[in-house]
C-alpha positions as CSV (number, residue, x, y, z in Angstrom):
1,M,2.4,-10.6,-6.3
2,Q,-0.5,-9.0,-7.2
3,R,-0.1,-5.0,-6.1
4,L,-3.1,-3.5,-4.0
5,P,-3.2,0.0,-2.7
6,I,-4.9,1.1,0.5
7,S,-8.9,2.1,-0.8
8,D,-11.7,3.4,0.5
9,S,-15.2,3.3,-1.3
10,V,-17.5,6.0,-0.9
11,R,-20.8,7.7,-2.3
12,G,-20.7,10.7,-3.3
13,L,-20.3,13.7,-5.8
14,L,-16.7,15.0,-6.4
15,M,-17.1,18.8,-7.6
16,R,-15.1,21.6,-8.8
17,L,-15.3,24.5,-7.0
18,D,-13.6,27.9,-6.8
19,D,-10.4,25.8,-7.9
20,C,-10.9,23.2,-5.3
21,W,-11.5,19.2,-5.8
22,L,-13.9,19.1,-2.9
23,L,-15.7,15.9,-2.6
24,A,-19.3,16.2,-1.1
25,D,-22.2,14.1,0.4
26,H,-24.8,17.1,-1.7
27,A,-24.7,18.7,-5.1
28,L,-23.0,22.4,-3.9
29,V,-24.2,25.4,-4.8
30,G,-21.8,27.1,-8.0
31,G,-20.2,23.8,-8.2
32,R,-19.6,21.5,-11.2
33,V,-19.9,17.7,-10.8
34,A,-17.2,16.2,-12.0
35,A,-18.1,12.5,-11.2
36,Q,-20.5,10.8,-8.4
37,G,-21.6,7.6,-6.9
38,E,-19.7,5.3,-6.4
39,L,-15.9,6.4,-5.9
40,I,-12.4,5.3,-4.7
41,L,-10.3,6.7,-2.5
42,R,-6.5,6.0,-2.3
43,Y,-4.0,8.3,-0.1
44,G,-0.6,10.0,-1.2
45,I,2.6,9.9,1.1
46,S,4.8,13.1,0.3
47,I,8.2,12.3,-0.7
48,L,11.2,13.6,1.5
49,G,12.2,17.2,0.6
50,K,9.8,17.2,-2.3
51,P,6.2,17.8,-0.7
52,Q,4.7,18.5,-4.2
53,F,5.0,15.0,-5.0
54,T,3.2,11.9,-3.5
55,I,3.3,8.1,-4.0
56,V,0.0,5.7,-3.4
57,P,1.9,3.2,-1.9
58,D,0.8,-0.4,-3.4
59,L,3.2,-2.9,-2.3
60,V,5.5,-2.7,0.4
61,V,9.0,-5.3,0.4
62,A,10.6,-5.4,3.7
63,D,14.4,-5.9,4.4
64,R,14.2,-9.6,4.9
65,G,11.4,-9.8,1.1
66,E,8.2,-10.0,3.3
67,M,5.8,-8.9,0.8
68,L,2.8,-6.5,1.9
69,I,0.2,-5.2,-0.1
70,G,-3.5,-3.2,0.5
71,E,-4.1,-2.6,4.6
72,A,-1.2,-4.3,5.5
73,A,1.4,-2.9,3.6
74,W,-0.6,1.0,4.5
75,Q,-0.4,-0.2,8.1
76,F,3.1,-1.2,8.0
77,I,4.4,2.0,6.6
78,I,2.2,4.0,9.2
79,E,3.4,1.6,12.1
80,R,6.6,0.3,11.8
81,G,8.3,2.2,9.0
82,H,10.5,4.0,11.4
83,L,12.0,0.5,12.0
84,F,12.9,-0.8,8.3
85,P,14.1,2.6,6.6
86,R,15.7,0.4,3.9
87,A,12.1,-1.4,2.9
88,D,11.4,-0.9,-0.5
89,V,7.6,0.9,-0.9
90,C,6.6,0.3,-4.6
91,G,3.5,3.4,-5.5
92,R,1.9,5.5,-8.3
93,F,2.8,9.0,-8.5
94,E,-0.1,11.3,-8.6
95,D,0.6,10.9,-12.9
96,G,0.0,7.2,-12.8
97,A,3.6,7.0,-13.2
98,D,5.3,3.8,-11.5
99,E,7.7,4.1,-8.7
100,M,9.9,2.5,-5.7
101,L,11.3,4.3,-3.6
102,F,13.0,3.2,0.0
103,L,10.4,3.7,2.9
104,K,13.2,6.5,4.5
105,Q,12.3,9.1,1.4
106,L,8.6,8.8,2.1
107,D,8.0,12.1,4.5
108,L,5.6,10.3,7.2
109,A,5.1,13.7,9.5
110,L,3.3,15.7,6.6
111,P,-0.6,16.0,5.6
112,F,-0.9,12.6,3.3
113,A,-3.0,13.8,0.3
114,V,-6.5,12.3,-1.2
115,Y,-7.0,11.4,-4.4
116,V,-10.5,10.1,-6.0
117,Y,-10.7,7.2,-8.3
118,A,-13.3,7.0,-10.8
119,D,-12.6,3.1,-10.6
120,A,-10.6,0.3,-8.8
121,A,-8.9,-0.3,-11.8
122,D,-7.4,3.4,-12.2
123,V,-4.0,4.3,-11.9
124,K,-4.2,7.9,-12.7
125,P,-6.6,9.4,-10.2
126,L,-9.5,11.9,-11.3
127,A,-8.5,14.9,-9.1
128,R,-6.8,15.3,-5.5
129,I,-9.5,16.6,-3.1
130,D,-9.3,19.7,-1.4
131,G,-11.7,19.0,1.1
132,L,-14.9,17.0,2.1
133,V,-18.5,19.5,2.6
134,A,-20.9,16.5,4.2
135,R,-23.8,17.1,5.7
136,D,-23.2,13.7,7.7
137,A,-19.7,12.9,8.1
138,S,-19.9,9.6,9.5
139,A,-21.5,8.3,6.2
140,F,-17.2,8.2,5.5
141,P,-14.3,6.2,6.2
142,E,-12.2,7.3,9.2
143,R,-9.2,7.5,7.3
144,L,-10.8,10.2,4.9
145,L,-11.8,12.6,7.9
146,A,-8.5,11.9,9.6
147,H,-6.5,13.2,6.4
148,L,-9.0,15.9,4.8
149,P,-10.4,18.9,6.3
150,N,-14.2,18.2,6.7
151,Y,-17.3,20.9,6.8
152,S,-20.8,19.9,7.2
153,R,-22.2,23.2,4.9
154,L,-20.2,25.3,2.3
155,A,-20.3,28.2,4.2
156,D,-18.1,26.8,6.5
157,W,-15.8,25.5,3.8
158,R,-16.0,29.3,2.3
159,A,-14.9,30.8,5.5
160,D,-12.2,28.5,6.1
161,D,-11.0,29.4,2.8
């Protein structure tokens, strides 16, 4: 079965500013643009006991062999994962390395990491995003807004930093 990570597509700029990676809907003063235009977002789940490592799931094999990808796999992990601790979760680490873990090895209580990719075919992200600065956040997916601090102005981000 083809593997497919949960992804959201956004239009924006990936910017490096003060040692942080920010997604923005406009150029940020003092920031360096690393990528712009159509960007792919994916979400990483921390490894239990090793929060510095996250996996971006792209295939779940449930206890009875049911195989799930994309949105179905994500919903299974989030909504029913606690019922199937031995389910296999395949995916990629931040460095692009392929991995397979038991679902019980994932820490669903920690905030999810948000990664940005230049292309849907990429396995290694451009960056892990630290925040969103958008004048109009409604243009961004709900999942992103739920898992990433977002600010309407750069000054708000700086005040929170």
